[in-house]
NUSEVO-539949 format. One record per residue (C-alpha): x, y, z. Coordinates in steps of 0.2 Angstrom, whole numbers, plus 5000, padded with zeros to 4 digits. Layout:
REM residues N
XYZ...
This chain:
REM residues 817
554146345341553846465326553946625336555246585350555446765355553546805358553446875376551846785381552646605378552846575397551046625402550346515388551446365393550846395412549046395406549246235395550246135407549046155421547746055411548845895411547645805422546045855412544945725403545845615391545745715375546445875383547845775392548345695376548545865368549545935382550745795382550945805363551245995364552545985377553345835369553645945353554046095363555246035376555545845375556145815358558045795356558945955349560345935337562045955346562646095335561046205338561646285355560446435353558946325352559446225367559746385377558046445372557246285378558146295394557646475397555846435393555646285405556446375419555346525416553846415417554546335433554846505441553146565436552346415445553346435461551846475472550546355464551646195466552446085453551345935452550945965434552845955429553045785437551345725430551945775412553645695414552845535420551545525407552945555393554245435400552845305403552245315385553945255378554345135392554244985380554845075364556545035357556845225352556645335367556645515361555945585378557245505388558645565376557845745377557845735396559645685397560145825385559045955396559845895412561645905405561346075398560446145413562046095424563146175411562046335410562146345430564046335429564146465415562946575424563946565440565546615431564646765423564046825440565746805448566446915435565147055437564847155452562947125454563146955463561446925472560447015458560046865446559946725458558046705453558646615437559846505447558446455459557346405444558746305436559046205452557246185455557046115437558445995440557645935456556045905447556945795435557845705449556145665457555545575442557245505435558645525448559845425437559945575425560845675439562045545445563545605435563145785441563045745460564845805463564545965454562946005465563845975481564746135483563046235482562746165500564046295506563146445498563146595509561346625515560746805515559146805504557646695502558346635485559946565494558846465505557946395490559546345482560146255497558546165500558346105482560146045481559945945497558345865490559345825474560745745483559545645494558845565479560445545469561845505481561145325485561245285467563045325464564245185462565745195473565745375477567345445485567545445504568045635504566445675494565345585506566245655521566145835514564245815511563945755529564945895536564046025525562345965530562845955549563346145548561746195540560746095553561546185567561546355559559946385550558046385551556646255551556546225532558346205529558546095545557045985538557845955521559645935527559145805540558145715526559645715515560845665529559545515532559745455514561645475514561945395531560645255531560945205513562745245510564045285523563245205539564145345549562945325564564145395577564145555568562245575569562145505587563245635593562145775585560545695592561345685609561845865608560045925606559245785617560345835631559946015629558145975630558245865646559246005654557946135650556546015656557345995673557646185674555746215670555246085683556246165696555646345693554346375678554646565680556546555679557346685668558546555661557146475651556646645643558446675638558546495631556946505622557746505604558846355609557346265616556346295600557846235589558046075600556246025600556246035581557845955577557645815589555945775581556745795563558145675568556945545575555945555559557445495548558445385560557845245572558945285587558345125595559445025583561044945591562045045578561645205587561445175606562545015607562144895621561145025631559444965637558645135637557045145625557445305616555845335607554845325624556145455631555945565616554045555618554045595636555145745633554145815619552445785628553145885643553346035632551646025624550946075641552046235641551246405644552046475628551146435613552646445602553446305612551946205612551846215593553646165591553446015603551945965592552945975576554345865584553045745589552345735572554045695565554345555578552645475574553245455556554645345561553545255575551745275571551245155585551645305597550045385591549045245600549745305617548345365628549245535632549445565613547645525609547045645623548245785617547745775598545845755602545745885615546646015603545545965589543945965598544246115610543346265604544446385613546046305608547246405597547046395578548946365576548946215587547446145578548246175561549846095567548945935573548045925556549745955547550545815557549245695552549345755534551245725533551045555541549845505528550845575514552345485520551345325521550745345504552545365497553145215507551745115500552045165482553845125484553444955492552244925477553644965465554844845474553544715474553244725456555144685453555044525463553244485461553544335449554644235462553644285478552144195486550644315489550344245506551944305512551544485508550744555524550144735522550544785540550744975537549145015529548244915543549245035555548745195547546945135545546845105564547645275567546445365556544945285565545545355581545645535575544345535561542845605571543845755577544645785560542945795552542245905566543646025561542546065546541446175557542846295561542646475556544546485550544746425532546546365536545846245548544546175536545846175523547046055532545545945539544945925521546745875515546845745529545145675524545545675506547145575509546245455520544945415507546145405493547145275503545545185507545945185525544145205531542345165525541845325515540045325520540445415537541345555527539945585514538845715525540445805530541045815511539345875506539446015519541246065513540546075496539646235502541346315507541546495501543346455494543146375477544746265479544046185494542246165486543046085471544145965481542645905492541545885476542945785468542945665483541045645482541145605463542545475467541445395481539945395469540845305456541345165468539845155479538245205470536845265481537945325496537745505491535845495491535845395507536745535517536045685506534845755519536145735534537345825522536245965519535945995538537845985541538146115527536946225537538046205552539646245542538746405535538346445553540146425559540746535544539446665546540346825552538846925556537746825569536246945567536046905548535146745545536146605536535646595518535746445506536346525490537946605484537946795485538546815467537846835449537446655448536346655464536646465463536146355478537546315490537146125488536846135469538246005466537445885478535745905469536545885452537345715458535645655464534445725450534945595437534045455447532145495448531845385463533345455473532845635468531045615473531545535490532845675493531545815489530145735500531445715514531845905513530045955512529645845527530745955538529446095535528145985544527546065560528045895569529845905563530246055575531646115563532346285568531746425557533446475550533746305544532046305536532546465527534246385522533346235515532046345506533446445498534246285491532546215485532246385477533946395468534346205464534846185445533146105440533146045422531445965418529746025422529445875433530645935446529846095452528046025449528445875460528945995474527446105472526245955472527045905489527046075496525146075493525045905503526145975517525146135518523446045520524045935534525246065543524046205541522546115548523646065563524246235566522446315565521846185577523246215590522946405589521046375591521346265606522446395615521046525614519946565629518346475626517046575637516946715624515546685612516246795599517646665596516546575584516146725574517446715560516846545554515246615546515346635527514946815527516346855539517546745529517246855514517747005524519246905530519846895513519947085514520747075531522146995521522447145510524147215516524047395511522847545510522847545491522447365490521047395502520347535491520647435475519547295481518147405487517147405471517047215470516647205488515247325487514547235472514547065482513947125499513247305499512547295516514147265525515347395531516847285530518147385538517247375555516947195551518747165549519147255565517847155574518646995568520347035573519647115589518546965592520046845592521146975601519846965616520046775616521946775617522546685633523546785646525046685642525846735625526746565623525446495611525546655600527446645599527346455595526046495581527246635574528646515575527846365567526946465554528646515547528846345539527146355530527546535525529146475517528346335508527046465501528446575496529346435488527846375478527546555472529446575468529446415457527846465449528546635444530246565439529546425428528046525422526746385427524846415427523746365442522946235431524546155426525046135444523346065448523345945434525145875438525145695445526745615452526145445446526145495427527445435416529145535417528945575398527445695400528445815410530145795403530145965394531546075398531146225410531046395402531746495417531346675419532846795423532846905438531646815449532446805466531846715481531646835495530546775510530346945518529246895533530446755538531946865537531046995547530546865560532346805561533146975562531947045575532246885585530346875588530546705596531446785611530846955611529447035621527647035613526847205610525047235606525547275588526447105586524947015594523847105581524947055566524946875572523046865574522946935556524146805550523046675559521446735550522346745533522846565536521146515541520446585525521846505515521446335522519546345518519946385500521546275498520746135487520346205470518446195465518046035456516846125444518146265439518046285420519546325409519646515407518646555423519246585440518046555454517846655469518646525479520246535469520246725471519946715489521446585490522546705480522146855490522446765506524146705499524546885494524146945511525146805520526646835509526647025513525847095497526947015484525446965473525346785467525246755448523646685441523846645423522046595420521046745413520046845425518146835424517146995419516447005436518147025444518847145431519347285442520147175455521047075441521747235434522447295450523147125454523847115436524747275439525547195454526047045444526647125429527947205440528547035445528546985427529547125421530847125434
């Protein structure tokens, strides 16, 4: 207002106006700003200010051409609604001024163009002006009634550029809204509009045909009742289709069909479009004829959906979609159900056909929504006199039944690798939920899965739906959370472009946030729900759950990266990891022992205490660690030459291995779950800086307040379960077992055995001292996790100094990183 010539004004307006649906405070600010800027009446003598305002508005509309104009409609509605009951209506007055001046501006602009030579150059501004007029007509069509006659000649614009088509389409949309409101329009004016529209329908492409048929529908149905005119047009295209169908039936390979393909495509589209806006089964159209037109049209269009040419199939499906808007009951026909469901569920079906079916459902639901809003407005006008019992809401019952038919297949479309298919499926589900056509609980897991989509717009839309459901039905999200996590893994599998790479559960960006972090943040507020959810996830790691390894990795990634806020959350997880380890670990060792061949006496060897000690060294992953731990080992057991002992242990077990290597592979497979839990515990310990004693002292039954402190996260701590990644990348479960692989699995078994023997912390452990048992446990963990030393925050004892220093060296690296 102060600096009207500042070049960044348009950009600033675009950014502000997009916040029109934000929370109340921002919404109020946006409304006030634009009321001041655009919707305050301008004094009549100040032509310059008016022109500036018009240029500013049309610039903003032009800038938003690709992102849609919902914001403008929302803003206008908000402002006009706020002054509905006021006696002085400045916004209404300002709108009238703006519309009148926009029309004047267009006419002047046309004159200036006709005088100059560069005719087509500036039509971008013309498009923006006419689009703005359309946006006004959409909210308040009365404003344009007196200008309808002025707009009509634009239907005869010569079409050569994209902008010309935009002008025609927007003019058709304006006339569609405005002509039915005109009082006693002249016959010639109406006849001219009808003829202009018909010429456009016959001559131009899909978008123009669609808008012109729609406009013709409003003019004929509501004003002129010139049904013969439309019937002639319908027969022309319907006849052409019938003829082409007969030719195709006689000889599918006929050259006539190839030559007539453009005519076929146009006929399919136009017949559908006409059926959308006119009910040809009315007597006004077909007279006394007993033929059922809608069934005939269905039969014709269905015939071409089985055509070999995909373009023909697509146009036939578009035509069907149009016809279903006028006659939704056709969607219950068995052949239609089979067609739609087979296209949606067939993995090999073309992406274009899938998208078209989803678009059809989307358009149908949008039309239903508009229809219901209109019915709602009409009802409000007469609600006082009417009896509520009379008002049967048939249409929403119909759309609900229709969506029940196709819901499963639409939801399954979320698991498609093409983002456009997922996009339209999500739109259909969002519309279905917003209209309350289905019970939302069945959609929750799918929406959780879509919340992990790589595209932010889809994630936000899915998350928004979940928030809405959570507001209305508390507890639904928690009830389906685990199913949602599993489904999100399937979505990620479908999207994964490189099948060799394991599916991960966090975003590969700076944030490294968990893919399901929004789900967790919705659940974490309720302690009971949160705990139940975390336990359910940890239970999947149980050896009896038989979850596939990549899914366990995906869930471990999420658990490692969830947005925890209080200490209670990771401590609870670590506590339950310990419980799971003690049960699953024992089962695992037991099943491995049972598979070994019994007649070898040596098999019992590893269980003696002395050997166990040497096992602790068998765990040391690298030569250097081996060396570093020597002094301590020599101090403890001078008489033992441990290297040969370790060999003996591994060799002893190797000798006991059965011929069949299946139990080995089974062990390697099942142990991944336990390894991941160990890694996860280690990661959380490093991330939050917990000491062993803090973890051991934690009890889930203590009051919530004790552990309500906020987490102090370390930066740069990443979850990288190297062994599981190697296991998945090498596809060990399906590959041939070599001697080397056998040895590594046996080594893993011995490390596990050691870990299990020292799993429970010593009761008499004093603060400031670390027992041999804890050391042995930490060493086994180090070895199992591939050398990444676990942190031990308690001080080392004198006795273990050299070992402690070496390990400290390993850890400080983690800490520094």
